[in-house]
N, C-alpha and C positions, 0 to 999 in steps of 0.2 A: 367282885362276889357273886354277881349274877352268872359269871361264866364258869364258876367252879364245876368241875366234873365234866365239862363240855369240851374237853380238848379234841381237836380235830373235827369239830361238828359246827364251829363258827367260822364264818367268813367276813372278814373286815375290808372296808374301802367300797362298800356298795351304798349307793344312794337309794333309799326306799321311797317310791312315789306313791305306793298304795297297797292295799291288801283286800282280800275277799275271804271271810270267814264262812265256813261250812260246817256240816255236822261232823266231818272226819278230819278237820283241821284248817288251816288257812294257807292260801295261795298269796304269795308275795311277789309284787312287781316292782322292778328296779329301774332307775333312769336310763341305763343302757338296753333296756327292752328285755332282759333276762327275767324269768320267772323262777320261783322256787316253792316248794311245799314244806310245811312244818306242822308239827302237831300244837305248838304254842307260839305266841307272839308276845314278847315282852316290850312295851313301849318305854325304853330307857335310853332314848336318843335325844335328850337335852331339851333345852327351852324351845328350840324351833321344831319340835318333835311332828314328823310326818304321821306317826300313829295317833298323837292326839288331835292333830287337824282333822283327821278322817273320822276317829270315834267320837270326839266331843268337839265339833266345828265351832260351837258358841263359846267353848271356854278359852279364855285368853290368859297368858302367863301374867302374874301380878308381881309388879316390882316392890318388894319389901324393903328396899334400900340397904339390904345387906349384900355383902360380896364375899366370895370364897376365892382363894388361889390355891390351885393344885400344882405340883411339881415332883419331879423325880431327880435325884442326885445320887448318881453312883459313888459309892464309897469304899475305898481299898482298906486293907489292913492299917495302914499308918493313920487313915482318917478315923476309923473306928477307935484305935487306941487313944485319939485326943478327944473323944466325946465324953462329957461328964456322965457319972453313973446314972443320973436321973434320965438320961436320954436312951440308955441301953436296952430298956424293956421293949418288947415287941410294940406295945401300944401304951401311949400317955394321953392324958387329956388335962386341961387346965380350965376352970371356969372363972372367969373374972366377974367381980361384983356387979358390974353393969350388963350382966348376961352376955358377955362376949365368951365364946368357946374356942380354944385353941387346941386341935388335935394333931398329933403326930403318929403315924402308923409307919413302922419300920418293917421291912421284909429282906431278910438275908438271902441272896440269890446264890445258889450253891454251884450252878454250872453255867457256862456260856449260852447254853441253849435257852435257859429260863431268862436270860438277860434282854432278849428281843421284845 
């Protein structure tokens, strides 16, 4: 969701080692020595966030005891035909009485380019 509308402006596979914020934006430094400039830096890089370590060095992740599993499974027309009707909407959510939440988000990919 954070990447929506940013096609062609994001680069993946780079390890951020630090940043320097200024009045006109932010300068990013990467592990391979490259640097880049941006208008905005979003620290959405996970539990071991390089952004959080620099911005809030005293803040540590807290283990809540909860776990989440993510995954992608390409489905062909035959697979989609076998799904029950309750799984065919784009978004479904089930809340268990003991506060467990199961969410399924289904995205239909229309071209091979989108499948990458």
